[in-house]
C-alpha positions as CSV (number, residue, x, y, z in Angstrom):
1,M,-1.6,18.0,9.8
2,G,-3.5,19.3,7.1
3,E,-6.6,19.1,8.7
4,C,-5.1,21.3,11.4
5,V,-3.8,23.7,8.7
6,A,-6.9,23.6,7.0
7,D,-8.7,24.9,10.6
8,G,-6.3,27.6,10.7
9,V,-7.3,28.7,6.9
10,A,-10.5,28.5,7.6
11,A,-10.8,30.3,10.7
12,A,-8.7,33.0,9.1
13,I,-11.0,33.2,6.0
14,G,-14.1,33.4,8.2
15,S,-12.8,36.5,10.0
16,W,-14.0,39.9,9.9
17,T,-10.2,41.0,9.7
18,F,-9.8,39.0,6.0
19,I,-13.0,40.1,4.7
20,I,-12.2,43.9,5.4
21,T,-8.9,43.2,4.1
22,Q,-9.6,41.6,0.9
23,S,-12.6,44.1,0.2
24,V,-10.5,47.2,0.5
25,L,-7.6,45.5,-1.5
26,L,-10.4,44.5,-4.2
27,A,-11.6,48.4,-4.2
28,L,-7.6,49.8,-4.3
29,W,-7.3,47.5,-7.3
30,M,-10.2,48.3,-9.0
31,V,-9.7,52.2,-8.6
32,L,-5.9,51.8,-9.5
33,N,-7.3,50.4,-12.5
34,I,-10.1,52.9,-13.5
35,I,-7.7,56.1,-12.6
36,A,-4.6,54.6,-14.1
37,W,-3.2,56.9,-16.8
38,I,-0.7,55.3,-18.7
39,H,-0.7,51.7,-18.1
40,H,-4.1,49.5,-16.7
41,W,-2.9,46.4,-16.0
42,D,-6.1,44.7,-15.5
43,P,-8.5,47.2,-17.3
44,Y,-12.3,46.9,-16.8
45,P,-14.2,44.4,-16.7
46,F,-10.9,43.1,-14.2
47,I,-10.6,39.9,-15.9
48,L,-7.3,39.3,-13.9
49,L,-9.2,40.1,-10.8
50,N,-11.7,37.8,-11.9
51,L,-9.1,35.1,-12.1
52,A,-7.7,35.7,-9.1
53,L,-10.8,35.5,-7.3
54,S,-11.6,32.2,-9.0
55,F,-8.3,30.7,-7.8
56,Q,-8.9,31.8,-4.4
57,A,-12.5,30.4,-4.5
58,A,-11.5,27.2,-5.8
59,F,-9.0,26.7,-3.0
60,A,-11.1,28.0,-0.2
61,G,-13.9,25.6,-1.0
62,P,-12.4,22.5,-0.3
63,I,-10.0,23.8,2.7
64,I,-13.4,24.9,4.8
65,M,-15.0,21.5,3.8
66,M,-11.8,19.9,5.1
67,S,-12.1,21.9,8.3
68,Q,-16.2,21.3,8.6
69,N,-15.7,17.8,7.8
70,R,-13.1,17.5,11.2
71,Q,-15.4,19.7,13.2
72,T,-18.0,16.9,12.5
73,R,-16.0,14.0,13.3
74,Q,-15.1,15.8,16.6
75,A,-18.6,17.1,17.5
76,E,-19.7,12.7,16.9
77,Q,-16.6,11.8,19.0
78,R,-18.1,13.9,21.9
79,N,-21.5,13.0,21.3
80,R,-20.6,9.1,21.9
81,L,-18.7,10.3,25.1
82,D,-21.3,12.2,26.5
83,L,-23.7,8.8,25.5
84,Q,-21.2,6.9,27.8
85,I,-20.9,9.0,30.6
86,N,-24.9,9.0,30.6
87,L,-25.2,5.5,30.6
88,L,-22.5,5.3,33.6
89,A,-24.4,7.7,35.5
90,E,-27.6,6.0,34.8
91,Q,-26.5,2.7,36.0
92,E,-24.9,4.3,39.2
93,S,-28.6,6.2,40.0
94,T,-30.4,2.6,39.5
95,E,-27.4,0.9,42.1
96,I,-28.2,4.0,44.4
97,L,-31.7,3.2,44.1
98,R,-31.5,-0.3,44.7
99,L,-29.3,0.7,47.8
100,F,-32.2,2.9,49.1
101,R,-34.8,0.4,48.6
102,S,-32.8,-2.5,50.2
103,L,-32.2,-0.3,53.4
104,S,-35.9,1.0,53.7
105,V,-37.0,-2.6,53.5
106,A,-34.5,-3.7,56.1
């Protein structure tokens, strides 16, 4: 279940929608803190914003790695199945060629 959640999170983080939304929110955060007349909740150099982005990166990295590991395992399983199918097809082709040879001799 955790790996499926990791796939969903990785897909969301890796989308243009997320990148654009996050960029807009970051720009809005900075603009609001620069033009705020009375209350700067995170004045320049935006330490709270850096903390939030570091926190996001600390969780996003391992989640993306979990998703990539799962995809790697799935690709390896597909490769093994493809190899088995190819070996069976080769055996069938060999058997058909053997049958053709036996028919041509007779």
